[in-house]
N, C-alpha and C positions, 0 to 999 in steps of 0.2 A: 335604422329601426329604433324608435323612441325608447322602447323597453330595454334594449341593449345599451343605448347611449347612457342611461342612468348608471349602469355598472361601469362602463368605460370611463365616465367622468369621475366616478367615485374614487378610482384608484390613482388618479393623477396627483392628488394632494395628500399631504401628511394628515391633515385634519379635514375630513370631508364634511359636507353639509349635514349628513345624518348624525355624525358625531358631535358637531356643533350644537345641533338641536338637543341632543342628549345632555350635553354639558350645560347648556343654557337652562335646562329644566331642573338643575341643581343636583344631578346625579354624577357619580364618580366614574372615572375611566382608569383601568389598570392595564399597564403595558406588559408584554412578554415577548420573548424572541424565538421560541421554539415550540413545536407541537408536543413536546414532553410535558408541557404545563397543562393541567386539566382546566379548560375554560369554564366547565360547568360549575366549578366551585366559586369562581368569581361571579358568574351570572346568578347563582343562588343567593348571593349577598346583595343583589340589586345593583351591581356594578357592571360596567361594560368591559369585557375582555377585548383588548386591542393588540393585535400582533404588529410589532413595531417595524416600520419600513422607512426608507428615506427617498421617496420618489422625486423630491424637489432638490436634493443635494447634487452639487456639481463639483465640489472640491473638498479636500480633507485636511486642510491646513490646521484646523483646530485639534484634530486627533494626533498630530505629529508629536505632541508632547508626551504621549503615552504609548503610541504604537509606531511601527516602522512599515516601510514599503513591503516587507516580507509577510505582513499580516493580510488576511483576505480583505478586499476592498468593501465588502458588505459591512464587516465589523468596523472598518475605519470610517465609513460614511455614517453609521449609526452613532458612533462616539462623537464625531464632529458635529452632527446635528444636535446631539444632547448637550454638548458643551456650549453650543451657540444658542441654547434656549428654545429649540424647535419643539421639544417635547414638554414644555412647561404646562401644557394642558393636562398632563398625566397626574393622577393622584397616587400612583404607586407603580412598582415594577417587580415582577417575579422573574428571576433568572434561573438558569438551569445549566447542566453540564452537557449541553448538546455536543460541544467540542471544546478543546482547550481555548481556542480564540473566543468563542462565545462566552465561556466562563470568565474570561478576562474582561469582557464587556461589563459583566455584572459588578466586578471589582471597581472598575472606573466609574460606573454610574453611582455606586455607593460612596466612593471616596472623593469624587469631584463634581460630577454633573448635578447630582441631587443632594449634595452634602448638607447644605444649609437647611433645606426643607426637612431632611431626615432628623437633624438636630433639633428642629422646632417641633418635631413629632406630628407633622402634618403631611407626611409622605410615607407610604408603606414600602418596605423592601423585604423581599423573601427570596429564598433560593431553594429549589427542589432538585434533589439528586435522582436521576433515572438510571436503572440497571443497563449495563452494556452487554450482558450475556444472554444467550437464548433462554427461553422461559424455564424457570424453576420456582418452586413454591416459596423458598426462603427469600429470593429476590423480589417476588411479588409482595410478600409481607413487608419487606423493607420499603418498597415503593408506596404501599398503602400507608405506612407510617409517615413517609415524607409528605404525602397528600394530607394526612390528618393534621400534621403540624402547620401546613399551609392554611388549611381550613380554620384552625384556631387563631392563627395570626390575622387572618382576614376578619374573623369575627371581632377580635379585639380592636382592630383598626376601624371597622365600619360601625361597630356598636350594634350589629345585627346578628342574631343567632341563626346559624345555617342549620335548619332542621332537616330531618330525613325527607320530609314532604317537599321542602323547598328544593332539595337536591334532585328528587324524582322529577319535579316539574322542570327544572333546568335541563336535566338529562333528556327528557321527552322533547323539549323545545329544540335542543341542539340536534337530536336524532332526526326530528322532522326536517330540519334544514339539510342534514346529510342525505336523507332519503330523496329530497328534491334534486340534489346534485347528482345522485345516482341516476335519476330519471334523465337528467341532462346528458350525462355521459352515455347512457344507453342509446340515445338518439344519434350519437356519433358512430354507432356501429353500422348504420345504414350506408348504402353505396354513395348517397349524396347527403352528407351531414348538414343539418340546418344551422349549425354554428361552427365557426372556425376554431382552430387551436388558440389563437390570440384572444378571441372573444370569450372562450371558455376559461382561459386563465384569468381574465379580468373579473369574471363572475366568482371564481373561487377566491381570488384576492379580496373581493368585496365581502365574502363570507367571513373573512378574518377581521374585518374592521367596521362592519355595520351592526347596529342592534339587530338581534336575531328576528324579532317580529317584523321589522321593516324589510329585512332581507328575504324572509319567507314569503311575505306578501308580494314583493317585487318579482321574485323568481317564479312564483305561481302565475303571475300575469304574463311573464315572458314565455313560459312553457305553453301556455294556452294560445299564444300568438305565433308559435313557430311552425304550425302546420303549413306545408307547402313551400316553406322557405328553403333555399339552397344557398349555403354560405359561399362555396367555391364551385361554380358550375363545371369547370374543367380542371382537373388536377392530374399530376403525373404519377404520384405514389402516395401511399398512406404511411404516415410516420408516427412512431412512438417516441415521445420526447422524455428523456431520462436525465436526472442529474441533481445538482446541488441547488442552493437557494436561487430562485428566479421569481421576481415579482414585477417584471416589466413586459407587458404584452407586446410592446413594439419589437422586442427581440424575436419573439415567435413570428411576428408579422414578416420580418425579414426572410425567414425560412419559407413561409407560405407564399411570399411574393415570387419565389423562384419556381413555383409549381407543385410543391409538396403540400399536403394538408395534414396537420397534426390531429389525429383522431383519438389519441389517448396519451397519458403521461404518467410518469412516476416522480413527480416533483413535490417538494415539501410545502409549496404554496398551491399545490394541485391535489391530485388523487390521494397522496399519502397523508394529507391533512384531514380528509373527511371520510375516507373509504370505509373504515370499520365503525360499526355502531356500538353503543354501550348496551349491555344486556339489561333491559328494564325490569326483568324478573328477579334480579339479585339485590342484595342489600347495597345501597347506593355507593358507599365508599369502596366496597369490595368490587363492585361492577366497574367503577372508574379505574381502579388499579389494574384489573384484568384487561380492560379495553386498551389503555394506554401502553401497557406492557406488551400485549400480543398484536398490536396493530402492525401494518405494513412497515417493516423496519428500514431505517436508513443505514448507511455504512458505519455509523458509530457503534451499531450493535453487531456483535460477531456472529450473526445468523445469516451467513452467505446463502445457505440452502433455502431459507425462507424467502429471501429477496429473489433468488433465481426462480423459485416456483411462482411467485406473484407475477414477475415480469413475463414468464413464458405463458401464463394463463391470459394475461392481457393481450399479448401479441397474437395469440390464437383467436381469442374472442372478438377482437376488434379488427381482425384481418389485416394486420400490419405488414408492410413490405420492407421497411427498414427502420433502424433505430438511430436517432441522433442524440448524442449525449452532450451535456453542457456542464462545465466545471469552472467554478470561480478560481482564479489564480491563487496558488498557495493553499488550496483546500486539500489537506492530507487525506481525510477519509475518502473523498471522491476520487482522489488520484489512484488509490488502491482499487476502488470499484471500477474505475475505467479499465485498468489492466485485466481484472477478472472478467469484465463484460466482453472485452476484445477476445480473450481466450475462449470464452463460452460460445462466441459466434462461430467458431470453427466447428462446434458440435451441432448447433442449431441451424446453421446456414443463414441466419438473419444478418444481412449487411449492417455495419454500424460505422458511424462517423462521430468523432468526439471533437468538440470545440472548446478551447479555453477562452475565458472572457473576464472582463472586469465588471463591477457592479453597474456602472454607468455605461450605456450602450456606446460602443465604439468599434472601429475596424469593420464597418458595415460592408465595404467593398470586398474584403477578404472572406467574410462570412458568405456573401453571395456567391463568390467564385467557388468556394469549397462545397457549398450545398448544391450548386449547379452540377459540379463534377460528380458528386455523390449520386444525385438523381439520374444522371446520364449513365453512370456505371451500372445501375440497377436495370436500365432499359436495354 
């Protein structure tokens, strides 16, 4: 399907054609590594927010000077690509305390990968701290302060005043994209979903790296053309995919090739990235702080009950038969979440299978065998 192929092709490269066109028009691109960073502020300054990935990376020798094999391979691949000049198209980088290893990435980017450009004052660096505790007003005010400092730093770098009106327009544009993704996910509730889990992940990844206007136009075209389409005519079970950083649709395809269909997810490049909207009726900065603080939390936030509630709702509404969890090796937060999810399955009765993986797809044979056994156990 041509409309889907555009998204699938978009996520294969670090610098995709829509980003190249943006850059060639003289506009700036700002990278970030976690959904704690409010992309609306970057967008309001006329710059493109780009969530950094390493889809073309195959080895991590460059990163060995700063990281060890005990660091997660997502972080190692990002550092290796940055040191090798793969992200030289970026005009800035906003780090965050998503986890200790992600925080370390920010240090290396500033101290090594982009050091010369920072010293020449032609590269933006900023860091935003996000609360780890369940919602409280003091932490929300702190988060708003972090976002305000980020806004001021971006204004200084870009020479553009980020007005309240510009923020409202950016919020509306991003919300429009999120609403379309909600429509896409709603279609997956049907008995014969028109898109597979691998295709859906490619679309949400594209959301994180395409200019929003181009993404919105392309997704509208896709949604209009999905009527009557059946992604997987015959499947064995409906799967909820849950876990850590995953930006490779081919990994999901391995699962679906065994007869399961991923109808919903709780991934940071999937539903957790776009699920919650910004309240457009509030003052913009307050609305951003509220949305990013109260959104679907990942295990870095100590709100286990909030995550449990979200997962149960999705499993119920998307008629899920089983949960498959994926965890990057050496990811401590998701190691804890795995244990909690396995314990919870005894209460909910939802079968679950957890798979450890590296950033680059490997061990396909083992994945196939374990997924096949999991699907058979539910039958």
